[in-house]
C-alpha positions in Angstrom: 0.2 0.0 0.4 1.4 3.4 -1.2 2.2 6.3 1.3 1.6 9.4 0.1 3.2 12.7 1.2 1.8 15.7 1.8 3.3 19.6 2.9 2.0 22.0 5.0 3.4 25.3 6.3 2.6 25.4 10.1 2.3 29.3 11.6 -0.5 29.4 14.3 -3.8 27.2 14.5 -5.9 29.8 12.7 -3.5 29.6 9.4 -2.9 26.1 9.6 -6.0 24.0 10.1 -7.5 25.4 6.7 -4.8 24.2 5.1 -4.5 20.6 7.4 -8.1 20.9 5.8 -6.5 20.5 1.9 -4.3 17.6 3.4 -7.3 15.3 3.8 -9.5 16.6 0.9 -11.5 17.6 4.0 -14.5 19.9 4.5 -14.0 22.8 6.6 -17.4 23.6 8.6 -16.6 26.3 11.1 -13.9 24.5 13.7 -14.0 21.4 12.7 -12.4 19.4 9.6 -14.9 16.5 7.9 -12.8 13.6 6.9 -14.8 12.6 3.4 -16.3 9.3 2.7 -13.7 8.3 -0.3 -11.2 8.7 2.4 -12.3 7.7 5.4 -14.7 8.8 8.5 -14.8 11.1 11.8 -13.5 14.9 12.2 -10.5 17.1 13.7 -11.7 19.6 15.8 -10.4 23.4 16.9 -11.1 25.0 20.1 -9.3 28.5 21.3 -9.7 28.6 24.9 -7.4 31.8 25.1 -5.2 34.0 23.1 -2.1 32.0 23.0 -4.1 28.7 24.1 -5.8 26.6 21.4 -6.5 22.9 21.1 -6.9 20.5 17.9 -8.8 16.8 18.4 -8.2 14.1 16.0 -11.1 11.2 15.6 -10.7 10.1 12.2 -9.9 6.7 10.8 -8.3 6.3 7.4 -8.8 3.8 4.5 -5.1 4.3 3.0 -1.6 5.0 4.5 -0.4 8.7 4.5 2.6 10.5 5.6 1.8 14.5 6.6 5.5 16.1 6.4 4.5 19.8 8.5 7.0 22.1 7.6 7.8 25.8 9.6 6.7 29.3 8.8 7.7 32.1 11.0 4.8 33.3 13.5 6.5 35.9 14.9 6.4 35.2 18.5 7.6 31.6 19.3 4.8 28.7 19.3 5.0 25.2 20.6 2.6 22.5 20.1 2.2 19.6 22.8 0.8 16.5 21.1 -0.2 13.3 23.2 -1.3 10.0 21.0 -3.7 7.8 22.1 -3.4 5.4 19.2 0.5 4.6 18.9 -0.2 1.7 16.7 -2.1 4.1 14.2 -0.2 7.6 14.4 2.9 8.4 14.8 5.5 11.3 14.7 8.7 11.6 13.8 11.1 14.1 14.1 12.3 15.9 10.4 15.2 18.0 12.3 18.6 17.7 13.1 17.7 17.4 16.8 19.6 13.8 16.8 20.9 13.7 13.0 18.6 11.2 12.5 14.8 10.7 11.5 13.3 9.1 15.2 10.2 7.6 15.8 9.1 10.1 19.0 7.3 8.9 22.4 3.5 9.6 23.0 4.2 12.9 24.6 5.8 15.0 22.8 6.8 19.1 22.9 8.0 20.7 20.3 8.6 24.6 18.9 7.0 25.9 15.7 10.3 26.3 13.8 10.5 22.8 13.8 9.6 20.1 11.0 8.4 16.7 11.6 6.3 14.1 10.2 2.7 12.2 10.9 2.8 9.0 9.8 -1.0 7.2 9.9 -2.2 3.7 9.3 -5.1 2.8 7.4 -8.2 1.2 8.9 -7.6 2.0 12.2 -9.1 4.5 15.1 -6.5 7.4 15.3 -6.8 9.8 18.3 -4.7 12.4 19.2 -4.9 15.5 20.9 -2.7 18.8 19.7 -1.8 21.7 22.2 -0.7 25.1 20.7 0.3 27.5 23.3 2.5 30.2 22.6 5.4 31.7 24.8 4.2 34.0 26.4 1.4 31.9 27.7 3.4 29.4 29.2 5.8 31.9 30.5 2.5 33.1 32.4 2.4 29.4 33.5 6.1 29.4 34.7 5.4 32.7 36.6 2.4 31.7 38.2 3.3 28.5 39.5 6.5 29.5 40.8 8.4 26.9 38.9 11.9 26.4 39.1 12.3 23.7 37.1 15.5 24.2 34.5 14.7 22.5 31.9 11.0 24.6 31.5 13.0 27.7 31.1 15.2 26.1 28.8 12.5 25.1 26.4 10.8 28.2 26.2 14.1 30.6 26.0 16.3 28.1 23.5 16.6 30.2 20.5 17.0 27.5 18.2 13.9 24.6 17.2 13.4 22.8 20.7 11.7 19.1 21.5 10.7 17.5 24.9 9.6 13.8 24.2 8.3 11.4 27.1 6.3 8.7 27.7 3.1 9.8 30.2 3.1 9.1 33.6 -0.7 7.4 34.6 -1.2 11.1 35.8 -0.8 12.6 32.4 -2.6 10.1 30.7 -5.6 10.7 33.1 -5.3 14.5 32.7 -4.8 14.5 29.0 -7.6 12.3 28.3 -10.0 14.3 31.0 -9.1 17.3 28.0 -9.4 15.7 24.9 -13.1 14.3 26.8 -14.3 17.9 27.4 -12.9 19.1 24.1 -15.5 16.2 22.5 -18.1 17.1 24.7 -21.2 19.6 23.7 -19.9 22.6 25.4 -16.4 22.5 26.4 -15.2 25.7 29.1 -12.3 27.8 28.2 -11.6 28.1 31.6 -11.4 23.7 32.2 -9.5 23.6 29.7 -7.1 26.7 30.5 -6.8 25.2 34.4 -5.9 21.4 33.1 -3.2 22.6 30.6 -1.3 24.7 33.2 -1.5 21.5 35.5 -0.4 19.4 33.3 2.5 21.4 32.1 3.8 22.0 36.1 3.5 18.1 36.5 5.0 17.2 33.1 8.5 20.2 33.9 8.6 19.0 37.6 9.1 15.4 36.8 11.8 15.8 34.9 13.8 15.7 37.6 12.9 12.5 38.8 13.7 10.6 35.8 16.4 8.2 38.2 14.1 7.8 41.1 13.7 4.4 41.0 9.8 4.3 42.5 9.2 7.2 40.1 10.5 4.6 37.1 8.5 1.8 38.8 5.2 3.9 39.0 5.9 5.2 35.2 6.1 1.1 34.4 3.0 0.3 36.6 0.9 3.5 35.0 2.2 2.1 31.4 0.2 -1.2 32.1 -2.8 0.8 33.3 -2.9 2.4 30.4 -2.8 -0.9 28.3 -5.5 -1.9 30.2 -7.7 1.2 29.1 -7.2 0.3 26.0 -8.2 -3.3 26.9 -11.7 -1.8 28.2 -12.4 0.9 25.1 -11.7 -2.3 22.7 -14.4 -4.5 24.5 -17.2 -1.6 25.1 -19.5 -3.5 22.6 -18.9 -6.8 24.5 -17.8 -8.4 27.6 -14.5 -7.6 29.2 -12.3 -10.9 29.7 -12.0 -12.0 32.9 -9.1 -10.1 35.8 -6.6 -12.9 34.9 -7.0 -13.0 31.6 -6.0 -9.7 31.5 -3.3 -9.6 34.0 -1.5 -12.1 32.1 -1.4 -9.7 28.7 0.0 -7.3 30.6 2.6 -9.6 32.4 1.6 -9.0 35.9 -0.1 -11.4 38.5 -3.6 -10.7 39.3 -3.0 -9.5 42.4 -0.6 -6.9 41.5 -2.9 -5.6 38.3 -5.9 -5.2 41.1 -3.8 -3.8 44.1 -2.5 -1.0 41.8 -5.4 -0.7 39.5 -7.4 0.5 42.9 -4.4 2.8 44.0 -4.1 4.6 40.8 -7.6 5.2 39.8 -9.9 5.0 43.2 -12.3 1.6 41.7 -11.6 -1.8 41.3 -11.5 -2.7 37.0 -14.8 -4.1 36.8 -16.2 -1.0 38.0 -13.8 1.2 36.0 -14.9 -0.7 33.3 -18.7 -0.8 33.6 -18.1 3.8 33.9 -17.1 3.5 30.8 -19.3 1.5 29.3 -21.8 3.8 30.4 -20.7 7.3 28.7 -20.1 5.1 26.0 -23.8 4.6 26.1 -24.7 8.0 26.9 -22.7 9.5 24.1 -24.5 6.9 21.7 -28.4 8.2 23.1 -27.1 11.8 22.9 -25.4 11.9 19.6 -27.4 9.0 17.2 -30.9 8.2 16.3 -30.7 5.3 17.8 -33.7 3.5 20.0 -32.7 2.4 23.7 -32.4 -1.2 22.3 -30.1 -0.5 19.7 -27.9 1.0 22.1 -28.2 -1.8 24.8 -27.6 -4.5 21.9 -24.7 -2.7 20.2 -23.4 -2.9 23.6 -23.2 -6.3 24.2 -26.1 -6.7 26.1 -28.5 -9.4 25.5 -31.3 -8.2 28.0 -32.6 -4.6 27.7 -33.6 -4.5 31.2 -29.9 -5.2 32.4 -28.7 -2.5 30.6 -31.3 -0.2 31.4 -30.8 -1.0 35.5 -27.2 -0.6 35.3 -27.2 3.0 33.2 -29.5 4.2 36.0 -27.2 3.2 39.1 -24.6 5.5 36.8 -26.9 8.3 36.2 -30.0 8.3 38.4 -32.4 8.4 35.1 -33.1 5.7 32.4 -32.2 6.2 29.6 -35.4 6.8 27.9 -35.9 9.8 30.0 -32.5 11.0 28.4 -34.0 9.7 24.8 -37.1 12.2 25.6 -35.4 15.1 27.0 -32.9 15.9 24.2 -31.9 19.1 25.8 -28.6 18.5 27.7 -29.6 19.7 31.3 -28.0 16.8 32.7 -24.5 17.3 31.4 
């Protein structure tokens, strides 16, 4: 299968977003790029939260592989992009600048300055979910000052005159913060103050954590966090069917069942099955809100043989029935 290379200049979100739409032959609908049926499906959304802070969320599926070269363009004030890749198996970023003298595939948290070149590589026939946060240097400096940060790496990246790059694996806390931002941005009415605050906290955690890389306990937490993130992916893949047994999941993750249960409870605050059911009911609510589907159709799509079982569990989480939600299309419960 051929991979097609597309180039587009990067300066700021307002100018880059229409260019990105043209890369996918997509329809630009206000702050969304709609992927055409001939290419695949899904959309890329843009949300401006503040001056100097903008977000794009990718939730797309492509029929053919694609590579996109992102070139650079001087935008005046220095601009940074922070990427988080939820689907590493279908989307990768590689460094196209001279940071290391080679084309290096980057990890799932990537912070790169706008004067850097890199490539998106997108695999076909797979879900692609990516969060990109655009931040201007002055917005970052305000975060630095308001949080009284002393992280040397933070200041170095901001003040560096040459292209800047930070790449690392996500800790569990960072993953949950980024997932929360992503899901909130894809809700009906995202709140600029909420995503601004969450981004400030996220950046503080990332930069304050850099100095702990040689700490054994930190490394152990990071490894276990990666296992929990992998478990969340297993849950997402089984929202329309039954979750495998905890023992089977533990073996897949190369952990003992007791280790997995204990660490999941410590890190996520609930047991595995409760967490899975919560995700499943969130998916059910999205389907009821956004699709012309009956309660019975949603129940069957989520793997329930008995609609009554689905209704009982839904009411446990939301204190109203899925039928009531369908009748009240005004989302007063959001």
